[in-house]
Every structure is written in structure tokens, then in C-alpha cells.
C-alpha positions as CSV (number, residue, x, y, z in Angstrom):
1,M,-24.3,78.2,-51.8
2,V,-21.8,80.5,-50.2
3,T,-21.7,81.2,-46.5
4,R,-21.1,84.7,-44.9
5,K,-17.5,83.7,-44.3
6,G,-17.1,82.7,-48.0
7,Y,-17.3,78.8,-47.6
8,L,-18.7,77.0,-50.5
9,G,-21.1,74.2,-50.1
10,L,-24.1,72.2,-51.1
11,G,-27.3,71.5,-49.0
12,V,-31.0,70.9,-49.2
13,N,-32.8,72.8,-51.9
14,F,-35.2,74.6,-49.6
15,C,-32.6,76.4,-47.5
16,V,-33.0,80.1,-47.4
17,K,-30.8,83.1,-46.5
18,G,-30.5,83.1,-42.7
19,D,-30.4,79.3,-42.2
20,L,-27.4,78.1,-40.3
21,V,-24.7,75.5,-41.2
22,C,-23.5,74.0,-38.0
23,V,-20.9,71.4,-37.0
24,L,-22.4,69.6,-34.1
25,F,-20.0,67.9,-31.5
26,G,-20.2,64.3,-32.3
27,C,-21.8,64.6,-35.7
28,S,-19.8,63.4,-38.7
29,T,-21.1,66.0,-41.2
30,P,-22.2,69.7,-41.0
31,V,-25.9,70.2,-40.8
32,W,-28.5,72.8,-41.9
33,L,-30.6,74.4,-39.1
34,R,-33.4,77.0,-39.2
35,R,-34.3,79.2,-36.3
36,V,-38.0,79.0,-35.5
37,E,-39.0,81.1,-32.4
38,D,-36.9,79.7,-29.6
39,H,-35.5,76.6,-31.1
40,Y,-33.9,75.3,-34.3
41,V,-35.3,72.8,-36.8
42,F,-33.0,70.3,-38.5
43,L,-33.2,70.7,-42.3
44,G,-30.6,68.1,-43.5
45,E,-26.9,67.4,-44.0
46,A,-24.7,70.1,-45.6
47,N,-21.6,69.5,-47.7
48,L,-19.3,72.5,-46.8
49,Y,-15.9,72.4,-48.5
50,S,-12.9,73.0,-46.1
51,V,-15.2,71.9,-43.1
52,M,-16.2,68.4,-44.0
53,D,-13.1,66.4,-43.0
54,G,-12.3,67.6,-39.5
55,E,-11.1,71.1,-40.5
56,A,-13.8,72.6,-38.3
57,V,-12.0,71.4,-35.2
58,G,-8.9,73.3,-36.4
59,G,-11.0,76.3,-37.0
60,F,-12.5,76.1,-33.7
61,E,-9.2,75.9,-32.0
62,K,-8.0,78.9,-34.0
63,G,-11.1,81.0,-33.0
64,E,-12.5,81.0,-36.4
65,F,-15.7,79.2,-35.2
66,G,-17.6,79.7,-32.1
67,E,-19.5,77.4,-29.7
68,E,-23.2,77.8,-28.9
69,S,-25.8,75.7,-27.2
70,F,-29.3,75.5,-28.5
71,W,-32.5,73.3,-28.8
72,I,-33.1,71.3,-32.0
73,W,-36.6,69.9,-32.6
């Protein structure tokens, strides 16, 4: 798959356009989430090149990634 920002990666085979790849604080790998009404559903782990090995923290510090709070069921 390719994200909107051009990152290449692998994930679960039932992901669809509009699902999110998130790096959760305290989680060792990016995850797939799907918005369902007022919450998000965890779909599985994502392998996102250039984000897997701590690069997300650097991107966050540079303003490339944002921070958001949400409910996961």
C-alpha cells in the first residue's frame, strides 16, 4: 500500500482506502485503525517503511506528523 504522504508499507489484507496507519505512543509498531461512527477499531499491525524504527518520533518533532486523541474499541 501507499499512504497519502507517499509512505510504502504492508498491512492486513482487508484494509480499505480511508483506514488510518497510526503510531501510538508506547506502541512498538504502527497500527491500522478504521473509523466506525464515534470511535476507531483496531485492525492489526502495519509495516510502514521509514516509520518502523523510531523515525516517527523524528517526524513528529519536525511537524511531519500530528498528535490526536481518540477512542479505540
